[in-house]
C-alpha positions in Angstrom: -32.9 -41.4 -33.5 -29.8 -41.8 -35.4 -29.4 -39.3 -38.2 -31.6 -36.3 -38.8 -32.4 -35.5 -42.4 -32.1 -31.7 -42.6 -32.9 -29.3 -45.4 -29.4 -28.0 -46.3 -29.0 -24.3 -46.3 -32.5 -23.6 -45.0 -31.5 -25.0 -41.6 -27.8 -24.9 -41.2 -26.2 -21.6 -42.0 -22.6 -22.3 -42.6 -20.0 -21.6 -45.2 -17.1 -23.9 -45.9 -13.7 -22.5 -45.0 -12.8 -19.1 -43.7 -13.2 -17.6 -40.2 -16.2 -18.4 -38.1 -18.7 -15.9 -36.7 -19.5 -16.8 -33.1 -23.2 -16.9 -32.3 -24.3 -17.1 -28.7 -27.2 -19.6 -28.4 -28.7 -18.6 -25.1 -31.3 -20.4 -23.0 -32.8 -20.0 -19.6 -33.4 -22.9 -17.2 -34.3 -20.8 -14.2 -38.1 -21.2 -14.5 -37.9 -25.0 -14.7 -39.0 -26.8 -11.5 -36.1 -27.6 -9.2 -36.5 -31.4 -9.6 -36.4 -31.1 -13.4 -33.6 -28.6 -13.3 -31.4 -31.0 -11.5 -32.0 -33.6 -14.2 -31.4 -31.0 -17.0 -28.1 -30.0 -15.3 -26.8 -33.6 -15.4 -27.9 -34.0 -19.0 -26.1 -30.8 -20.1 -23.0 -32.1 -18.4 -23.4 -35.4 -20.2 -23.7 -33.5 -23.5 -20.5 -31.6 -22.8 -18.8 -35.0 -22.2 -19.5 -36.0 -25.8 -16.4 -34.1 -26.9 -14.0 -36.0 -29.2 -12.0 -38.5 -27.3 -14.0 -38.3 -24.1 -16.3 -41.0 -22.8 -19.8 -39.9 -22.0 -20.7 -43.1 -20.1 -20.0 -41.8 -16.6 -22.1 -38.7 -17.1 -24.9 -40.7 -18.6 -24.8 -43.1 -15.8 -25.3 -40.2 -13.4 -28.2 -39.0 -15.5 -29.7 -42.5 -15.3 -29.5 -42.4 -11.5 -31.3 -39.0 -11.4 -34.0 -40.3 -13.8 -34.6 -43.3 -11.6 -34.6 -41.2 -8.4 -37.3 -39.0 -10.0 -39.2 -42.1 -11.2 -38.7 -41.3 -14.9 -38.6 -44.9 -16.1 -38.7 -44.2 -19.8 -36.0 -41.5 -19.6 -33.8 -43.9 -17.6 -34.3 -46.6 -20.3 -33.5 -44.1 -23.1 -30.3 -43.1 -21.4 -29.4 -46.7 -20.8 -29.9 -47.4 -24.5 -27.6 -44.5 -25.3 -24.9 -46.0 -23.1 -25.3 -49.5 -24.6 -25.4 -48.2 -28.2 -28.9 -49.6 -28.8 -29.6 -47.4 -31.8 -32.8 -49.2 -32.6 -34.2 -48.5 -29.2 -33.3 -44.8 -29.6 -34.9 -44.6 -33.0 -38.2 -46.1 -31.8 -38.6 -44.0 -28.6 -41.1 -41.2 -29.1 -40.3 -37.8 -27.5 -43.6 -37.8 -25.5 -42.7 -41.2 -24.1 -39.5 -39.8 -22.6 -40.9 -36.5 -21.2 -43.6 -34.0 -22.2 -41.2 -31.1 -21.7 -37.7 -32.4 -22.0 -36.3 -32.9 -25.5 -33.5 -35.4 -25.5 -32.0 -36.8 -28.7 -29.0 -39.2 -29.0 -27.5 -41.3 -31.8 -24.8 -41.3 -34.4 -24.6 -38.4 -36.9 -23.1 -40.7 -39.6 -25.9 -43.3 -39.2 -23.4 -46.1 -38.7 -23.7 -48.8 -36.0 -21.9 -48.3 -32.7 -22.0 -46.1 -29.7 -23.9 -42.8 -30.0 -21.6 -39.8 -30.8 -23.9 -37.0 -29.9 -26.4 -35.8 -27.2 -28.9 -33.0 -27.7 -30.7 -31.4 -24.8 -33.6 -28.9 -24.9 -36.8 -27.9 -23.2 -40.3 -27.3 -24.6 -41.3 -23.7 -25.0 -44.7 -23.5 -23.3 -45.6 -20.0 -24.7 -45.2 -21.0 -28.4 -46.9 -24.4 -27.8 -50.2 -22.7 -27.0 -50.9 -21.9 -30.6 -49.2 -25.1 -31.9 -51.2 -27.4 -29.6 -54.4 -25.5 -30.5 -53.7 -26.1 -34.2 -52.7 -29.8 -33.8 -55.8 -30.4 -31.7 -58.0 -29.1 -34.4 -55.8 -30.1 -37.4 -58.6 -32.1 -39.1 -61.1 -29.3 -38.6 -58.6 -26.9 -40.3 -58.2 -29.4 -43.1 -62.0 -29.5 -43.6 -61.9 -25.7 -44.0 -59.6 -25.8 -47.0 -60.8 -25.3 -50.6 -61.0 -29.0 -51.1 -62.0 -30.7 -54.4 -65.6 -31.8 -54.8 -66.1 -35.2 -53.4 -63.0 -35.2 -51.1 -63.3 -34.8 -47.4 -60.4 -34.5 -45.0 -60.1 -37.6 -42.7 -60.5 -37.2 -39.0 -57.5 -37.4 -36.7 -54.2 -35.7 -36.3 -50.9 -35.7 -38.3 -48.7 -38.7 -37.5 -45.6 -37.8 -35.5 -44.8 -35.4 -32.7 -44.1 -31.7 -33.2 -42.3 -29.6 -30.6 -41.2 -26.0 -30.3 -38.3 -26.0 -27.9 -35.3 -24.0 -26.8 -32.0 -25.8 -27.2 -29.6 -26.0 -24.2 -26.8 -27.7 -26.0 -25.7 -30.0 -28.8 -22.8 -32.2 -27.7 -20.5 -34.4 -29.6 -20.4 -34.7 -33.4 -23.2 -32.2 -33.9 -21.9 -29.6 -31.4 -21.0 -27.1 -34.2 -24.4 -27.3 -35.9 -26.6 -24.3 -36.0 -29.6 -26.2 -37.6 -32.9 -24.7 -36.5 -34.7 -28.0 -36.7 -34.3 -31.7 -36.0 -36.4 -34.4 -37.7 -37.0 -38.0 -36.7 -37.2 -40.9 -36.9 -34.0 -41.3 -38.9 -34.8 -44.8 -39.9 -36.6 -44.5 -43.3 -38.5 -47.7 -42.6 -40.2 -46.0 -39.7 -41.4 -42.9 -41.6 -44.5 -44.5 -43.2 -45.3 -46.2 -39.9 -44.9 -43.3 -37.6 -44.8 -40.2 -39.8 -42.3 -37.4 -39.6 -41.7 -35.8 -36.2 -40.0 -32.4 -35.8 -38.4 -30.2 -33.1 -38.1 -26.6 -34.0 -35.5 -24.8 -31.9 -36.8 -21.3 -31.2 -33.6 -19.8 -29.8 -31.4 -21.2 -32.5 -33.8 -20.0 -35.2 -33.9 -16.5 -33.8 -30.1 -16.2 -33.2 -28.7 -18.0 -36.2 -31.2 -18.4 -39.0 -33.2 -15.2 -38.6 -30.4 -12.8 -37.8 -27.8 -14.2 -40.1 -29.9 -15.6 -42.9 -33.5 -14.3 -43.3 -33.3 -10.8 -41.8 -30.5 -9.7 -44.2 -32.7 -10.9 -47.1 -35.8 -8.8 -46.1 -34.5 -5.3 -47.3 -33.3 -6.9 -50.6 -36.9 -8.1 -51.3 -39.4 -5.7 -49.8 -39.9 -2.0 -50.2 -38.7 0.0 -47.2 -42.2 0.7 -45.9 -42.8 -3.1 -45.5 -39.4 -4.3 -44.2 -40.7 -4.3 -40.6 -43.4 -6.9 -41.4 -41.3 -10.1 -41.4 -40.1 -11.0 -37.9 -38.3 -13.9 -36.2 -41.7 -14.9 -34.6 -43.3 -15.0 -38.1 -40.4 -17.2 -39.3 -41.0 -19.6 -36.4 -44.7 -19.8 -37.1 -44.3 -20.3 -40.8 -41.6 -23.0 -40.4 -43.1 -25.0 -37.5 -46.5 -25.1 -39.1 -45.6 -26.1 -42.7 -44.3 -29.5 -41.6 -47.6 -30.4 -40.0 -49.5 -29.9 -43.2 -48.1 -32.4 -45.7 -50.8 -35.0 -44.8 -53.6 -32.5 -45.4 -55.5 -33.0 -48.6 -55.4 -35.9 -51.0 -52.6 -38.4 -50.5 -53.5 -40.6 -53.5 -55.2 -40.5 -56.8 -58.2 -42.7 -57.6 -57.7 -44.6 -60.9 -59.6 -47.4 -62.6 -56.8 -49.7 -61.4 -57.2 -48.5 -57.8 -55.6 -45.8 -55.6 -52.2 -44.6 -56.7 -49.9 -42.6 -54.3 -49.2 -39.0 -55.4 -45.5 -39.6 -55.8 -46.1 -42.5 -58.2 -48.7 -40.5 -60.2 -46.8 -37.2 -60.5 -43.1 -38.4 -60.4 -40.7 -35.4 -60.5 -43.7 -33.0 -60.3 -44.8 -34.3 -56.9 -42.2 -32.7 -54.6 -42.6 -29.2 -55.9 -46.4 -29.4 -55.6 -46.1 -30.8 -52.1 -43.6 -28.1 -51.0 -45.7 -25.3 -52.4 -48.8 -26.7 -50.8 -47.1 -26.9 -47.4 -45.9 -23.3 -47.6 -49.3 -22.0 -48.5 -51.2 -24.1 -45.9 -48.8 -22.8 -43.2 -50.1 -19.3 -44.0 -53.7 -20.5 -44.2 -53.4 -22.3 -40.9 -52.6 -19.1 -39.1 -55.4 -17.2 -40.9 -57.6 -19.9 -39.5 -56.2 -19.6 -36.0 -56.7 -15.8 -36.2 -60.3 -16.3 -37.1 -60.7 -18.7 -34.2 -59.2 -16.0 -31.8 -56.2 -18.1 -31.0 -53.7 -15.7 -32.7 -53.8 -11.9 -32.8 -54.9 -10.3 -36.1 -51.6 -8.4 -36.4 -49.8 -11.6 -37.1 -51.6 -12.0 -40.5 -49.7 -9.3 -42.3 -46.4 -10.6 -40.8 -47.1 -14.1 -42.1 -48.0 -13.0 -45.6 -44.8 -10.9 -45.9 -42.8 -13.8 -44.5 -44.2 -16.1 -47.2 -42.9 -13.7 -49.9 -39.4 -13.3 -48.3 -39.0 -17.0 -47.6 -40.0 -17.9 -51.1 -37.1 -15.8 -52.4 -34.8 -17.2 -49.7 -35.6 -20.8 -50.4 -35.5 -20.3 -54.2 -31.9 -18.9 -54.0 -30.9 -21.6 -51.6 -32.1 -24.2 -54.1 -30.1 -22.5 -56.9 -27.0 -22.5 -54.7 -27.4 -26.2 -53.9 -28.1 -25.4 -50.2 -31.7 -26.7 -50.4 -33.2 -29.6 -52.2 -33.8 -28.9 -55.9 -37.7 -29.2 -55.8 -37.7 -25.9 -53.7 -36.7 -24.0 -56.9 -39.9 -24.8 -58.8 -42.1 -24.7 -55.7 -40.9 -21.2 -54.6 -41.0 -19.9 -58.2 -44.6 -21.2 -58.5 -45.7 -19.3 -55.4 -44.0 -16.1 -56.4 -45.1 -16.1 -60.0 -48.7 -16.8 -59.0 -48.6 -13.9 -56.5 -47.1 -11.7 -59.3 -49.6 -12.7 -61.9 -52.5 -12.0 -59.6 -51.3 -8.6 -58.6 -50.5 -9.6 -55.0 -46.8 -8.6 -55.4 -45.4 -6.0 -57.8 -42.1 -4.4 -58.4 -41.9 -0.7 -57.3 -40.1 0.7 -60.4 -38.4 3.5 -58.4 -37.1 1.3 -55.5 -36.7 -2.0 -57.4 -38.2 -3.8 -54.5 -41.4 -5.8 -54.2 -44.6 -4.2 -52.8 -46.9 -6.7 -51.2 -50.7 -6.1 -51.5 -51.7 -8.0 -48.4 -55.4 -8.4 -49.3 -54.6 -9.8 -52.7 -51.9 -12.0 -51.3 -54.3 -13.4 -48.8 -56.7 -14.3 -51.6 -54.1 -15.6 -54.0 -52.7 -18.0 -51.3 -56.0 -19.6 -50.9 -56.6 -19.8 -54.6 -53.3 -21.4 -55.4 -53.7 -23.9 -52.5 -57.1 -24.8 -54.0 -55.5 -25.3 -57.4 -52.8 -27.7 -56.0 -55.3 -29.6 -53.9 -57.6 -30.1 -57.0 -54.6 -31.2 -59.2 -53.6 -33.7 -56.5 -57.1 -35.1 -56.2 -57.7 -35.4 -59.9 -54.2 -36.7 -60.9 -54.3 -34.3 -63.8 -50.7 -34.5 -65.1 -51.2 -31.7 -67.7 -52.3 -29.2 -65.0 -49.5 -30.4 -62.7 -46.9 -29.9 -65.5 -48.3 -26.4 -66.2 -48.0 -25.4 -62.6 -44.5 -26.7 -62.0 -42.8 -26.3 -65.4 -44.5 -23.1 -66.7 -45.4 -21.1 -63.5 -42.3 -22.5 -61.8 -39.9 -20.6 -64.1 -37.6 -17.7 -63.1 -38.3 -14.5 -65.1 -36.3 -11.3 -65.3 -38.0 -9.6 -62.3 -37.4 -12.6 -60.0 -33.9 -12.9 -61.3 -32.9 -9.3 -60.4 -34.0 -9.9 -56.8 -32.3 -13.3 -56.6 -29.1 -11.7 -57.8 -29.2 -9.4 -54.8 -29.9 -12.2 -52.4 -27.1 -14.3 -54.0 -24.6 -11.5 -53.3 -25.1 -11.7 -49.5 -21.9 -12.9 -47.9 -22.0 -16.5 -46.6 -21.1 -16.9 -43.0 -19.7 -19.9 -41.1 -21.4 -19.8 -37.7 -19.8 -21.2 -34.6 -22.4 -21.7 -31.8 -21.5 -21.0 -28.2 -24.0 -22.7 -25.9 -25.0 -20.6 -22.9 -27.5 -21.9 -20.3 -28.6 -19.6 -17.6 -30.2 -20.7 -14.4 -28.5 -24.1 -13.9 
């Protein structure tokens, strides 16, 4: 678990230079079982010991003793690997192998060989995991419910990798100043195809840093006043945590006379924008599906649809600013232009803000998802190019909104880690 490849700008809200704004990242360990709480307390101390110039070995050795005393063999082995600098061992250890609730990540932020220079400690959020676990358990069933192309069926199984929603207690060492809302692993690219992409979504960091200082200020610049209450921190968490589980849904290769060809090889530069747009759309459809199953309340539907609109503008501007990977530009513009063309969103001339027709947005999301899935299955380069190059353009109406979003002041956030109940 060496380096975590993060989406710049979307995850770490920071501006270079200038004064920092302190953000209090609060967590509560009081409801953790006493035996577990003692282990967490030692690990938090160990994370504090990853300060520049300090040696974390003694604190980690104490944590190893606690892990052994509580018969957590895999945790003890993981900590031992951190002490020894066995980065290969750290990279190959799955979160669920260490502990179903504890989230412990260690490695080197620079990806170089040598002793780990950071330790991250968190705890699974049981409340949020009710819906996430329900979705992952029936992931293939949801996939089969999608507007799939004729002749294609979603394979059985579950997405590769492990996905967690957790609250972050502390980042220690080289990553202590990071306000990233997510952590992705494995860091070793050679393991990605083998194990898939795993993700930890930090609920308390997302609410305190990303939502309050990034997404919430964007909302009134995009939506009419009557709809600014629809996007919420909870909707942001649902959208973001779900979208990363959907990349493996739908076709993953194109059938050609010469045999199957991976999507990336077939579509080239068009592939990433299509994949990103698909993930954004399927995140919304996933929660529509969970609502129909009775797992999520119906009130969350409108929140999710409004969040898709706001996050499409936010991601589009981040891409233009170089804070998000370039493919997000065409992907987000594709979503917004499709919604606009189908009457799902429209500018209120008097307020110069977007009005979201929720019913039309719900239908347009499903229609566009179907289009992308069909293009991926058929390998139709002409249709792919039309989606990305033509519908992925930024017109005058989108540009006016983006100019407002771009004018938001950038903040450099300085996290202060506060753990109650230890």
